[in-house]
C-alpha positions as CSV (number, residue, x, y, z in Angstrom):
1,I,-14.7,132.5,91.2
2,L,-15.0,136.3,91.4
3,E,-12.5,138.7,90.0
4,T,-12.7,142.6,90.0
5,G,-11.4,145.5,88.1
6,A,-10.7,148.6,90.3
7,V,-11.9,152.1,89.5
8,T,-9.4,153.9,87.8
9,C,-10.0,157.5,89.4
10,Y,-11.5,158.4,92.7
11,G,-15.1,159.1,91.9
12,G,-15.0,157.2,88.5
13,S,-17.5,154.5,87.6
14,D,-15.2,152.2,85.3
15,G,-15.1,149.4,88.0
16,S,-15.7,145.7,86.8
17,A,-16.3,142.3,88.4
18,E,-16.8,139.0,86.9
19,V,-18.0,135.6,88.1
20,T,-16.6,132.4,86.4
21,M,-18.4,129.2,87.5
22,E,-15.8,126.2,88.4
23,P,-15.9,123.3,86.1
24,G,-18.2,120.5,87.2
25,T,-20.2,123.0,89.1
26,G,-24.0,122.9,88.5
27,T,-25.7,122.3,85.3
28,P,-25.4,124.8,82.6
29,P,-26.4,127.2,81.0
30,Y,-26.2,129.6,84.0
31,T,-28.2,132.7,84.6
32,Y,-26.6,135.8,86.5
33,Q,-27.9,138.9,88.5
34,W,-26.2,141.3,90.1
35,F,-27.4,143.5,93.1
36,Y,-26.4,146.4,95.5
37,N,-27.3,144.7,98.7
38,A,-27.0,141.2,100.5
39,A,-30.9,140.7,100.5
40,L,-30.7,140.7,96.8
41,S,-33.7,143.1,96.6
42,S,-32.1,146.1,94.8
43,P,-30.8,145.0,91.3
44,V,-27.8,147.0,89.9
45,V,-29.5,147.5,86.7
46,P,-32.1,145.4,84.8
47,E,-29.5,144.5,82.2
48,A,-26.8,143.2,84.7
49,L,-27.7,139.7,83.6
50,S,-24.2,138.5,82.6
51,A,-21.4,136.9,84.1
52,T,-19.7,140.5,83.9
53,L,-20.5,143.5,85.7
54,S,-18.9,146.8,84.3
55,G,-19.3,150.4,84.3
56,V,-20.0,150.9,88.0
57,P,-18.4,152.8,90.9
58,A,-16.5,151.5,93.8
59,G,-18.4,149.5,96.3
60,T,-19.6,145.9,97.3
61,Y,-21.7,144.1,94.9
62,Y,-23.7,140.8,95.1
63,V,-24.3,138.3,92.3
64,L,-26.8,135.3,92.1
65,V,-26.0,132.5,89.9
66,Q,-28.8,130.0,89.0
67,D,-28.2,126.9,86.9
68,A,-30.5,124.9,84.5
69,N,-31.9,123.0,87.5
70,L,-32.7,126.2,89.4
71,C,-30.0,125.5,92.0
72,F,-28.4,128.7,93.0
73,V,-25.2,130.1,94.8
74,T,-24.7,133.8,95.8
75,G,-21.4,135.6,96.3
76,S,-20.0,138.9,96.9
77,V,-17.2,141.3,95.5
78,T,-15.8,144.7,96.6
79,I,-14.6,146.9,93.8
80,T,-11.8,149.2,95.1
81,R,-10.8,152.7,94.0
82,P,-7.5,154.6,94.5
83,P,-7.5,157.4,97.3
84,Q,-8.7,161.0,96.5
85,I,-5.7,163.1,95.3
86,T,-5.5,166.4,97.4
87,G,-2.7,168.9,97.7
88,S,-1.6,172.3,97.4
89,G,1.1,174.6,96.2
90,L,3.2,176.9,98.3
91,V,5.7,179.7,97.4
92,T,8.8,178.4,98.9
93,T,11.2,181.2,97.6
94,P,9.7,184.7,97.0
95,V,10.7,186.9,94.2
96,S,13.8,188.7,95.2
97,C,13.7,192.1,93.4
98,N,10.8,193.6,91.5
99,G,10.9,192.4,88.1
100,V,12.9,189.5,88.7
101,A,11.7,185.9,87.9
102,D,13.4,184.1,90.6
103,A,10.5,182.7,92.7
104,V,9.9,178.9,93.3
105,I,6.7,177.2,93.6
106,T,6.5,173.8,95.6
107,V,3.6,171.5,95.2
108,T,3.0,168.7,97.7
109,A,0.2,166.0,97.2
110,S,-1.1,162.7,98.1
111,G,-3.5,159.9,96.8
112,G,-3.9,158.4,93.7
113,S,-2.5,154.8,92.8
114,G,0.9,155.6,91.7
115,T,3.5,158.3,91.4
116,L,1.9,161.6,91.1
117,Q,3.1,164.1,88.4
118,Y,2.5,168.0,88.5
119,D,2.0,170.6,85.8
120,L,2.0,174.4,86.0
121,N,-0.4,176.5,84.1
122,S,-1.8,173.6,81.9
123,L,1.4,173.7,79.9
124,G,1.2,169.9,79.7
125,I,5.0,169.7,80.9
126,W,4.8,167.3,83.9
127,N,7.2,166.6,86.7
128,S,7.5,164.2,89.5
129,D,9.1,166.5,92.2
130,G,6.5,169.3,92.3
131,I,9.1,172.0,92.0
132,F,8.9,175.1,89.7
133,P,11.6,177.4,89.9
134,G,12.3,180.6,87.8
135,L,8.9,182.2,88.2
136,A,8.0,185.8,88.1
137,A,4.9,187.7,89.9
138,G,1.7,186.5,89.0
139,S,-0.9,183.8,89.5
140,Y,-0.4,180.3,88.7
141,T,-2.7,177.2,88.0
142,L,-1.6,173.8,89.1
143,R,-2.5,170.2,88.2
144,V,-2.0,166.9,89.6
145,R,-2.2,163.5,88.0
146,D,-1.9,159.7,88.7
147,A,1.3,158.6,86.8
148,N,-0.5,155.1,86.4
149,A,-3.8,156.7,85.2
150,T,-3.0,159.8,83.4
151,S,-6.6,160.5,82.8
152,C,-7.0,161.1,86.8
153,V,-6.2,164.9,86.6
154,V,-7.0,167.1,89.6
155,N,-6.8,171.0,89.8
156,L,-5.4,172.5,92.8
157,P,-5.9,175.9,94.3
158,D,-4.0,178.5,92.1
159,V,-1.0,180.1,93.7
160,I,-0.1,183.7,93.7
161,I,3.4,185.1,93.5
162,T,3.8,188.6,94.9
163,E,7.0,190.9,94.2
164,P,8.5,193.9,96.3
165,A,7.6,197.4,95.1
166,V,10.3,199.1,93.1
167,L,13.3,200.4,95.0
168,T,13.5,203.9,94.9
169,V,15.8,206.3,96.8
170,S,15.3,210.2,97.3
171,L,17.1,212.9,98.9
172,V,15.5,214.3,102.1
173,N,17.9,216.9,102.9
174,Q,21.9,217.7,102.5
175,T,24.4,219.7,104.7
176,N,27.1,221.3,102.6
177,V,30.7,221.2,104.0
178,L,31.4,224.6,106.0
179,C,35.1,224.9,105.2
180,Y,37.6,223.6,102.9
181,G,39.0,220.3,103.9
182,E,36.3,219.6,106.7
183,A,34.3,216.4,106.9
184,T,31.1,218.3,108.1
185,G,28.8,217.5,105.1
186,A,25.8,215.2,105.4
187,I,23.4,213.7,103.1
188,N,19.8,212.1,104.5
189,I,18.1,210.1,102.1
190,S,14.9,208.0,102.1
191,C,14.2,204.4,100.6
192,T,11.0,202.9,99.7
193,G,10.2,199.5,98.2
194,G,12.1,196.6,98.1
195,M,12.6,194.1,101.0
196,L,13.9,194.7,104.4
197,P,16.8,192.4,105.2
198,P,15.9,189.5,107.5
């Protein structure tokens, strides 16, 4: 009987496998050897001589079991791993005015083996919706972790929030009213910064 323990994080090496001999099978004591290949020519490690294999990455492993009468049997087992966590963050709502903190970053990600959680600027405040509101202009770091295996933390690319330039108004020229009571005056101004209307 072969049982496995999956690798916790993508790229990790904490997988395990165990072989259990069924009662009445062969003559104990048994010896064990684990291999990387079906030809049984590439042992995992010289110390892998027990019924339990541990500390290995995902993959297929082969075991040779021999009893006291030198009768033997072979088997194989595949240790799985969760999909790689990948994702990115986007500025879904920009800063509305210079100096205002009203931007929103939204993170989307996939992979892992459970519900994903997200953290902004390594504050350790994790959420599961990946939405971070109320942000000012600046550079933000993003992290994603697997909620079922909180040691599986992946850093995503930084997200940079920009802001409009300061809105300024300057007088270009003016035309004074020529005669009392007339509406012949005019003012011409120039505006810079801010955001153009949609």
